[in-house]
N, C-alpha and C positions, 0 to 999 in steps of 0.2 A: 819638659819646658814647652812652651807654646810659640817657639821661634822657629824663624824661617830660614833657613842656609843656603847656601850654593858655594859649591865647590869646583872650577875649573870647567864650568858648563860649557861644553860647544854642540853645536847642532848646524847640518846642511839639510839643504832641499838641492832636488833636481841632478840625482846621483851626485852629490857631493860638490856641485858647481855654484851652489848659491851658499855662502855662509851667514846665518843667520842670528844666530848667538855665536862669539868668539870669545871663547876661557874666562867666561864671566863668573865671577866669586864677590858676593855678598853677605851679607847677616843681619836680619830685620830682629832684633831685642822683642824677647816679652813683654808684651803691653804695650808696644812704641807704634807711633803711626808714621809709616814708612813711603815714602814717594819715589817710584821709578819712573824719570823724568827722560822723556824725548820724544822728538817727533815720529809721524808713520812710517812701517819700514824701517824702525830701528833695532825689532828684536825682543819689542815689548812683551808682545802677547803670545811669543814665542816660547818664552821663560814661565809666565803665566800657565801655560796647557804644559810646557814640564813640570808644573810645578802641583797642577791638577791631575795627574798622571794621564792625561789623554796623549801627551805625546814623550816618544823615547829621546833622550838626549843620547850623541851620539859616543858621549864621553863626559866622564865629571859625573858628580854627586851629588844628590841634594834632599833634604828632607824636610818634611812640615810640619810641626807640633812634636817633634822626637819621633817620626814617622817616616821612614827610607821612601821614596817615592817609586821605586821599583820592587822592593821589598813587601813593601808592607801598603799597597796600594789601593786596597779594598779599609784598611782604616783610615785613610786620609780621606776619600770618600765619603766616609760615613760621620766626618766629625772638623770636614773643614766647609765653613762658607765661600760660596763661589759666585761671581755676578758677572760675565762676559760681557765682550764690549755690545754685542749684539743682542738684541734685545731676544730673549730665546724661550720665555714662556709661553703658554698654550693662547691661540689670542682669540680662541671662539669659549674658551673659558672665562668666566666673568670673574672678580677680585679675589672673591670668598670662595671659589671653586679654584683657584689658583691655590690659594693660601692652604684651602683642605689638602688640597694632592699632594703636595709637598711635605705638609704635616704628616702625613699617611707614608709616602716614600722613606721615610726616616724613622717611622714607626713612632711618634709623636701626635699631638693635637695641639689647635692654634692655640688655644685655652692655656695647655702647658705651660707655654713661654712665651703668653702673651705680652707679659710684663716688660720685655725684650725689647717688643716691637711697638709697644704702646703709642711712645709719640712718634711713630713713622708712622703706622696704621691710622692714625686715625685724623689724619691728614685726607687718606683715600678711601674711608672707610662712608662716608655719605655716598658713593660711588659704588658701593658692594658688588650691587648685579648689573654694571656694565663691564660688556665684553674688552678681555686686556686688548684687543688689535684696535680699540675705539679710545681707548684714552693716549692723551697728552704725554709729549715726550719726559718732565716732570714726575707725572703720575706714574708712569710705566717704570721710573727709575724708582720711586718708594716702591712700589709692588716688588720689583725685582729684589731689592736688599731688604725686605720682608720675606721674601721666600728663600735667599739665602741664610738669615737669620733663625729661622723657626724652628732646627734643630738647637738651636743655642751652641753654635761653635767656639772656639776657644780664640782662631785664626778665621779672619775674613781676607780673601782677596780676589779686589775688583780689579777689574779690567778696562781701563776709560772709561770708567763709570758716567763721566760728564761731558762727552764727546755728543755732541750735538743738541746739546739740551742749553734753553736761553740763560742767561747771567742771574736770573733771581732765584731758578731753580739749582742754579752750581752750588750759590752760596748757599743756599739751605741745605744743599747734599752734604756738604763740607761740615756744616755743624751741626749733622747730624752724625757724621766720623766722630766725631769729638766727643760727644756723648755716649756713644758708643766706645772710643775709648776708657772715658771715663771707668765703665764697666770692667775694663780689664782686658779686655779683645786685644790680641794684636793685630794689627791691620797693615797690610801690602796693597798700596792702589797706584794704578800707573796714570798717569798723564801726558797729554801733549800737551798744554796749555804750561805754560814756564809762571804764571801770574799764580798757578797753583801750588808752586814748590813750596812757597813760603809759608804755607798749614800745614805742612808735615814738620815733624822732628827731625826728623835727616832725609836726604836721600841720595838714590845714586842716579847720577846723568849719564844716559846710554846714548851711544849713535854707530851705525853700521855695527849692531850686534857687540859692541864693545863699551865696557863702563870704562869713562874718562876720569868720574873722581866719584865719592863715597865721602858725603860727612854732614853735618847742618847746613841748613841756606848760610845762616850768615857767616858761617865760618870758609864756605867755598866762596860768596861774595868778597869779604874779605881780604881772601890771598889773588882778587886782583890786581897785577903787579904796576901796572902804571896808569897813567891819568886818561881819564875819559871826557870828550870833547861833547857836546848835542850843537849842532851846525845847523843853521837854514839862511837862505837868502830867495829872493824871488822865483828864480828858476833852480828847484830843486834837483830835478835832473841834471842837467848841467853841471849841477855844482858837486855832484854827484864822481859825474864825469871826472871834472877837473880834479876832483881832490886827491882821485884814484889816480892821477897821473904825476902829480905830486912827490917828488923826489922826499922831501921829509913825512911824507902820513906813511904809517908804518899796518893802521886799517882803517876801511870806512864802507859801511856798509846804512843802509834805510832801517830810518826806526818811527814810525810813523810819519809827522809830521815834520820831524829831524834826520838829521846825518848823526849816526855816530862814531866819533873819529876816536885813533889814537898815531900819537905820533911820537916819531924818534926823539932819542936824549937830547934833552935842551931845547924842545919845540913848545910852544902854547898855543891858547886861545888867541891874544894878539897876533901872531905868527900868522895861524889861521886867515884870520880876518885881513891884514894884508893880504896874502896869496890870494885870497879869494877875490877882492876888490881890485888888485893888478887884474884878474881875468874879466872885469867886467861887471861882477855882480853889485844887485842894490839891496842895501839893506841887510850887512852881512852880521849874522848875531853866532857868538861861538860864547860857549858856556861851559865851565866845570863841571861836572853831574858828577853823582855817587854810580856805579855799576848796578844792576842788575842779574838775576839769575843770568835770564837770557843773555847778555852781555856777558858773562862768565863762560856761558855755554858754547859760543859763537867761537869766544878766546879758546876755549879748551880744544874745542874742532881743527882751528887755526893750526895750532902749536903741534895737534897731533899728523896734519895734514903734511906739515912741512916736515916733521922729522921721518915721516914713510917717503917724502923725496929725496 
């Protein structure tokens, strides 16, 4: 089976004083495009390092493509494609030399699995003789993906592959992932960008090493339990302060040019506008909106924090 499973994984650093991964369990199904979504420091990279046998968990178990990460670490390293968050190819080698090197390491050739990387490689092939260190962010990303695929893995692990890359390159990268999924490759990708969550079939939301929810993006958004309002006025900062001080407001946080606000039972847009106008705000607008993944993430985080306290 070309799935990925984690059961009750825990990992601490600094002699046990820092809990990076806290009892994490989830499964990536065979042939699935699965996203691990969370901000920097949430524990995503520690999970990927455990799955790629670069780090031992303190407790729990994990397997990749049917191989145990402890007992079968050699098999995982030979059969799984891994793209770390930081560009880790040889900067002084050219595009072609990097590809040939990684093919040789895995006992194959660039030509042997060319059909798998062709669509990606053709985009950077005109720069074949350019050193990797001189490539743009998007080109480095494509080269790294080619090298991760050169041995035709059944499982692809991508740790924050789009961080620091321009919007166009990010979009192109996700289109590549969709095509790879259509070829039967199981893909686990992590990202801090909430907008990329909707591009996955299922996602796990993680914060402070703890999984808060695992489901499809639509179901996570659909489980948002209250009405959400987008609110703004001429003085957005004062509005934020005033609404947070209002007893009928359950939550209020900045979201672009708006504030996203939830109210306690029985309240709504008219009440928000009336209260803000009473505080001297001009041109107050409050509209009911549909929540997104980021709104769901913030609410789950707030509920968890409230439970702790």
